[in-house]
PLY file of the C-alpha trace (Angstrom):
ply
format ascii 1.0
element vertex 352
property float x
property float y
property float z
element edge 351
property int vertex1
property int vertex2
end_header
-82.27 83.99 -66.23
-85.45 83.76 -68.20
-87.30 86.96 -66.93
-91.05 88.22 -68.27
-91.90 91.30 -67.18
-95.34 92.87 -67.51
-95.29 96.73 -68.06
-97.74 99.20 -68.49
-95.23 100.41 -71.81
-92.36 99.85 -73.32
-93.27 101.17 -77.10
-94.84 104.28 -76.17
-93.48 107.01 -73.97
-96.45 109.01 -74.72
-97.58 110.20 -71.43
-95.98 107.99 -69.18
-92.37 107.74 -67.88
-92.56 103.55 -67.49
-91.33 103.53 -71.36
-87.70 104.90 -70.71
-87.10 103.02 -67.48
-88.09 99.45 -68.82
-85.51 99.90 -72.24
-82.97 101.34 -70.35
-83.35 98.25 -67.57
-84.48 95.20 -70.72
-81.02 96.39 -72.19
-78.98 96.35 -69.50
-80.70 92.52 -68.58
-79.81 91.68 -72.01
-76.53 92.58 -71.73
-75.66 90.76 -68.62
-76.37 87.70 -71.44
-80.30 87.31 -69.76
-83.61 86.26 -72.03
-86.01 89.39 -71.31
-89.51 89.26 -73.11
-92.00 92.19 -71.89
-95.35 91.70 -72.77
-97.26 95.20 -73.29
-101.36 95.44 -72.99
-101.86 96.80 -76.62
-104.35 99.99 -75.68
-105.27 102.55 -78.60
-103.48 105.61 -76.68
-99.84 104.41 -77.06
-101.04 102.34 -80.58
-101.15 105.78 -81.76
-97.65 107.22 -80.61
-95.27 104.22 -80.56
-91.90 106.06 -80.47
-90.63 102.66 -79.95
-92.73 99.87 -81.63
-90.16 97.73 -82.43
-87.02 97.43 -78.98
-83.96 96.19 -79.95
-83.36 94.55 -76.80
-85.22 91.19 -75.39
-88.36 90.49 -76.90
-91.41 92.75 -76.98
-95.20 90.87 -77.40
-98.26 92.82 -77.51
-101.57 91.25 -76.32
-105.07 92.30 -76.31
-106.59 91.18 -73.03
-106.22 88.87 -70.69
-107.58 86.23 -72.09
-104.92 86.52 -75.03
-102.63 86.66 -72.42
-103.10 83.30 -70.57
-103.67 81.74 -73.71
-100.64 82.75 -75.19
-97.92 82.68 -72.02
-99.01 80.61 -69.32
-96.10 78.36 -70.04
-94.05 81.23 -70.54
-94.67 82.75 -67.17
-94.22 78.85 -65.76
-90.79 78.31 -66.88
-89.34 82.09 -66.22
-87.26 82.58 -63.16
-88.39 85.57 -62.63
-91.57 87.33 -63.51
-92.45 90.84 -62.41
-95.33 92.95 -62.87
-95.25 96.65 -63.00
-97.69 99.24 -61.91
-100.52 100.68 -63.53
-100.63 97.19 -66.08
-103.82 97.47 -66.60
-106.47 94.99 -64.93
-103.28 94.85 -63.08
-104.62 92.81 -59.88
-105.74 90.21 -62.04
-102.36 90.05 -64.11
-100.78 89.41 -60.37
-102.97 87.24 -59.81
-102.61 84.78 -62.37
-98.79 85.54 -62.49
-98.11 84.75 -58.52
-100.65 81.77 -59.50
-98.71 80.70 -62.56
-95.31 81.07 -61.78
-92.84 78.75 -60.46
-90.27 80.55 -59.44
-89.41 83.97 -58.18
-92.50 87.14 -58.73
-92.06 90.74 -58.11
-94.43 93.65 -58.41
-92.33 97.07 -59.62
-93.87 100.12 -58.59
-92.95 103.30 -60.17
-95.26 105.39 -58.99
-94.99 103.61 -54.95
-96.72 106.76 -53.44
-100.02 107.04 -55.40
-99.98 103.51 -55.20
-100.52 103.82 -51.59
-102.61 106.63 -51.96
-104.66 104.50 -54.20
-105.15 101.49 -51.28
-105.79 104.18 -48.41
-108.87 105.36 -51.13
-109.99 101.26 -51.06
-108.72 102.18 -54.45
-107.70 98.85 -56.36
-106.98 99.68 -60.18
-103.65 98.12 -60.29
-103.02 96.68 -56.84
-104.86 95.41 -53.71
-103.57 94.64 -50.36
-104.54 91.14 -50.50
-102.01 90.43 -53.57
-98.85 92.12 -51.93
-98.01 89.45 -50.00
-97.82 86.79 -53.20
-95.15 88.16 -54.47
-91.88 87.99 -53.15
-90.93 90.94 -53.53
-91.79 94.37 -54.04
-89.93 96.54 -55.84
-90.20 100.53 -55.30
-89.01 103.83 -57.08
-89.61 104.95 -53.52
-87.18 104.44 -50.89
-87.02 105.79 -47.02
-88.93 104.68 -44.59
-91.94 103.63 -46.98
-90.07 100.45 -47.60
-90.94 99.74 -43.69
-94.54 100.91 -44.38
-95.19 98.40 -46.79
-93.56 95.32 -44.94
-95.39 95.92 -41.89
-98.46 97.26 -43.12
-99.71 95.49 -46.28
-97.52 91.88 -45.69
-94.69 92.68 -49.00
-92.25 89.50 -48.03
-88.86 91.89 -49.40
-89.75 95.42 -49.82
-86.46 97.18 -51.51
-85.66 100.30 -53.39
-84.62 100.09 -57.03
-84.81 103.51 -58.08
-85.60 104.86 -62.00
-82.33 105.48 -63.67
-80.49 106.81 -66.70
-79.13 105.72 -70.38
-75.49 107.83 -70.40
-75.20 106.58 -73.54
-78.91 108.74 -74.35
-78.20 111.27 -72.01
-74.97 113.68 -72.41
-73.52 117.26 -72.72
-73.32 118.42 -76.13
-72.63 122.01 -76.83
-75.53 123.96 -78.90
-77.40 127.18 -78.13
-78.77 127.81 -75.56
-82.21 128.42 -75.94
-84.04 129.30 -73.28
-83.27 130.08 -69.46
-84.97 127.51 -67.91
-87.57 124.72 -69.01
-89.44 122.26 -67.35
-91.09 118.47 -69.00
-94.00 116.52 -67.84
-96.91 115.46 -67.81
-99.46 117.85 -66.99
-101.06 116.98 -63.14
-103.29 118.91 -61.26
-100.69 118.84 -57.75
-97.93 119.73 -59.84
-99.65 122.43 -61.61
-99.29 125.22 -58.66
-95.37 124.47 -57.93
-94.78 124.35 -61.53
-97.19 128.28 -61.60
-94.90 129.29 -58.07
-91.79 127.89 -59.78
-91.26 129.07 -63.59
-94.53 130.47 -64.74
-94.49 133.40 -62.01
-90.77 133.61 -62.27
-91.46 134.37 -66.24
-94.14 136.41 -66.00
-91.47 138.72 -63.38
-88.79 138.96 -66.01
-89.83 139.37 -69.35
-86.78 139.47 -71.02
-86.36 135.73 -70.06
-87.47 132.84 -72.22
-88.35 129.62 -70.54
-91.02 126.32 -72.08
-92.75 124.20 -70.85
-92.58 120.53 -72.54
-95.09 117.80 -72.28
-99.11 116.56 -72.76
-102.34 116.98 -71.61
-102.01 121.27 -70.32
-105.72 122.11 -69.78
-106.46 125.27 -72.82
-107.64 127.60 -70.21
-103.85 127.84 -68.91
-102.67 131.66 -69.36
-98.76 130.87 -71.07
-96.94 134.11 -70.67
-95.12 135.16 -74.06
-91.94 134.30 -72.91
-93.09 130.66 -72.42
-92.96 128.49 -75.49
-95.10 125.02 -75.29
-94.12 121.95 -76.45
-96.71 119.04 -76.87
-94.60 116.47 -76.79
-91.11 115.25 -77.04
-90.77 111.83 -77.83
-86.96 110.42 -75.55
-85.08 111.06 -78.90
-85.64 114.66 -78.45
-84.83 114.99 -74.46
-81.12 115.16 -74.78
-81.04 117.98 -76.82
-84.05 119.68 -74.77
-81.80 119.44 -71.75
-78.68 120.68 -73.40
-80.56 123.53 -75.19
-81.68 125.33 -71.29
-79.16 126.90 -69.09
-81.45 125.48 -66.01
-83.48 122.52 -65.87
-86.79 122.19 -63.58
-87.69 119.46 -61.23
-91.45 119.64 -60.17
-92.77 116.21 -58.09
-96.02 114.96 -57.55
-97.77 115.71 -53.84
-97.82 112.16 -52.99
-94.24 111.69 -53.72
-92.81 114.42 -51.78
-95.18 113.43 -48.87
-93.31 110.02 -48.80
-89.62 111.16 -49.64
-87.18 109.61 -51.28
-88.79 109.28 -54.94
-86.16 110.88 -57.59
-87.67 110.54 -60.82
-86.44 109.53 -63.86
-86.27 113.24 -64.68
-83.64 114.25 -61.98
-81.43 111.57 -64.02
-81.93 112.59 -67.17
-80.87 116.38 -66.88
-77.93 115.66 -64.49
-76.63 113.36 -67.21
-76.33 115.79 -69.55
-74.54 118.25 -67.73
-77.91 120.46 -67.60
-78.37 122.29 -63.86
-81.08 121.36 -61.95
-83.32 123.42 -59.55
-85.91 121.22 -57.72
-88.51 121.54 -55.41
-87.66 119.95 -51.90
-87.92 116.56 -50.90
-86.98 114.30 -47.93
-84.05 112.54 -49.29
-83.26 114.09 -51.97
-79.87 115.56 -50.61
-78.97 111.18 -50.57
-79.05 111.83 -54.51
-77.57 114.60 -54.65
-75.79 116.92 -52.53
-77.66 120.31 -52.37
-76.41 123.70 -53.76
-73.21 121.47 -54.81
-74.65 119.19 -57.37
-78.09 120.58 -57.35
-80.72 123.81 -56.09
-83.54 124.34 -54.27
-86.30 126.71 -54.93
-89.25 127.23 -52.97
-90.58 130.75 -54.16
-90.02 132.85 -57.59
-87.35 135.12 -55.80
-85.40 131.66 -55.59
-85.44 130.85 -58.97
-84.95 134.18 -60.75
-81.82 134.53 -58.37
-79.79 131.56 -59.86
-81.27 132.63 -63.30
-79.82 135.74 -63.14
-77.37 136.12 -60.01
-75.12 132.74 -60.68
-71.81 133.03 -62.49
-72.04 130.94 -65.80
-68.74 129.02 -64.80
-70.52 128.20 -61.37
-73.65 127.19 -63.70
-71.43 124.74 -65.59
-69.83 123.46 -62.76
-72.92 122.34 -60.57
-73.93 120.28 -64.16
-71.18 118.30 -64.15
-71.11 117.37 -60.28
-74.52 115.90 -60.94
-73.66 114.51 -64.31
-70.75 112.96 -62.34
-73.13 111.70 -59.27
-75.27 110.23 -62.11
-73.20 107.99 -63.61
-71.29 106.94 -60.22
-74.56 105.86 -58.68
-78.36 106.20 -61.18
-77.60 104.43 -64.58
-79.15 101.72 -65.90
-76.57 99.13 -65.75
-76.35 100.00 -61.92
-80.40 99.08 -61.67
-79.97 95.94 -63.72
-77.33 94.98 -61.32
-79.32 95.93 -57.89
-82.33 93.75 -59.76
-79.94 90.20 -60.17
-78.85 90.50 -56.48
-82.41 90.88 -55.33
-83.80 88.01 -57.79
-80.68 85.66 -56.16
-81.06 86.40 -52.74
-84.93 85.81 -52.99
-84.10 82.29 -55.01
0 1
1 2
2 3
3 4
4 5
5 6
6 7
7 8
8 9
9 10
10 11
11 12
12 13
13 14
14 15
15 16
16 17
17 18
18 19
19 20
20 21
21 22
22 23
23 24
24 25
25 26
26 27
27 28
28 29
29 30
30 31
31 32
32 33
33 34
34 35
35 36
36 37
37 38
38 39
39 40
40 41
41 42
42 43
43 44
44 45
45 46
46 47
47 48
48 49
49 50
50 51
51 52
52 53
53 54
54 55
55 56
56 57
57 58
58 59
59 60
60 61
61 62
62 63
63 64
64 65
65 66
66 67
67 68
68 69
69 70
70 71
71 72
72 73
73 74
74 75
75 76
76 77
77 78
78 79
79 80
80 81
81 82
82 83
83 84
84 85
85 86
86 87
87 88
88 89
89 90
90 91
91 92
92 93
93 94
94 95
95 96
96 97
97 98
98 99
99 100
100 101
101 102
102 103
103 104
104 105
105 106
106 107
107 108
108 109
109 110
110 111
111 112
112 113
113 114
114 115
115 116
116 117
117 118
118 119
119 120
120 121
121 122
122 123
123 124
124 125
125 126
126 127
127 128
128 129
129 130
130 131
131 132
132 133
133 134
134 135
135 136
136 137
137 138
138 139
139 140
140 141
141 142
142 143
143 144
144 145
145 146
146 147
147 148
148 149
149 150
150 151
151 152
152 153
153 154
154 155
155 156
156 157
157 158
158 159
159 160
160 161
161 162
162 163
163 164
164 165
165 166
166 167
167 168
168 169
169 170
170 171
171 172
172 173
173 174
174 175
175 176
176 177
177 178
178 179
179 180
180 181
181 182
182 183
183 184
184 185
185 186
186 187
187 188
188 189
189 190
190 191
191 192
192 193
193 194
194 195
195 196
196 197
197 198
198 199
199 200
200 201
201 202
202 203
203 204
204 205
205 206
206 207
207 208
208 209
209 210
210 211
211 212
212 213
213 214
214 215
215 216
216 217
217 218
218 219
219 220
220 221
221 222
222 223
223 224
224 225
225 226
226 227
227 228
228 229
229 230
230 231
231 232
232 233
233 234
234 235
235 236
236 237
237 238
238 239
239 240
240 241
241 242
242 243
243 244
244 245
245 246
246 247
247 248
248 249
249 250
250 251
251 252
252 253
253 254
254 255
255 256
256 257
257 258
258 259
259 260
260 261
261 262
262 263
263 264
264 265
265 266
266 267
267 268
268 269
269 270
270 271
271 272
272 273
273 274
274 275
275 276
276 277
277 278
278 279
279 280
280 281
281 282
282 283
283 284
284 285
285 286
286 287
287 288
288 289
289 290
290 291
291 292
292 293
293 294
294 295
295 296
296 297
297 298
298 299
299 300
300 301
301 302
302 303
303 304
304 305
305 306
306 307
307 308
308 309
309 310
310 311
311 312
312 313
313 314
314 315
315 316
316 317
317 318
318 319
319 320
320 321
321 322
322 323
323 324
324 325
325 326
326 327
327 328
328 329
329 330
330 331
331 332
332 333
333 334
334 335
335 336
336 337
337 338
338 339
339 340
340 341
341 342
342 343
343 344
344 345
345 346
346 347
347 348
348 349
349 350
350 351
């Protein structure tokens, strides 16, 4: 098939989780024989932080504005077998209206931020999607599964809402023997709603356990945050350094956005990356987590500093490693980019 994807970014992973998802998906679609063009809005904050300026798989083109997009790619969109618009694309409503009016075959909206999107729509915020646009797409592909899919169809008129979770590239994320630099680490861009659980599940345990070693990696954290001396800060880690980062942790912490906790069934790409590295995960709980990993066997759940400290100090090293390896086995069987490409292909064929 000829496939066109209009996404937030594939060239820069700075401050977003979209780029790694698109990179793996595009690679696997190309591997399966499809011709893939990725269109990305050229914006200054990504232009100065491009860790993959020339993606090696498929074709990537930057466009400056909506007029250039239409002038340069109308015929391409008309000829495509499948056109997909992602969440948070600049001027996403105008882009989506143009795509659904121009494309001759299957169209889809790929929501990498579904609970955030729905919360925005409830507030009347149509930054990149509007209620009127949803029924214009043939498919609504969502990072969130469960009852949210029925809600999209019944309340918003989505024709076919399907889960297309994030994934991991096992050639980039795998176990590696290295020094265990930290007892517990966390990677994620700052957000107001994630900061309280980060405080509870990492910063407070660090204060209580002065001998422990902790790390928080990610941009945009306010200067007003008080970091303990045993908490290392890393401003940004490009994807090329993620695998070593996970392998240098005895445990890694997963924290979920508040909207995604409320929706449930919203695994993050960090879950799958860490698991593929065989690093045992301590996570907050949300409905549906048990459908992704078996709790206490493949993943650990914490709600308090005491829970975290108990895991860090009481679990024998052999069991810690076994938890990580069981999670890795689960991910390799169900959650790689190759699995997502096959699922997407099946959704497209069904829609046709």
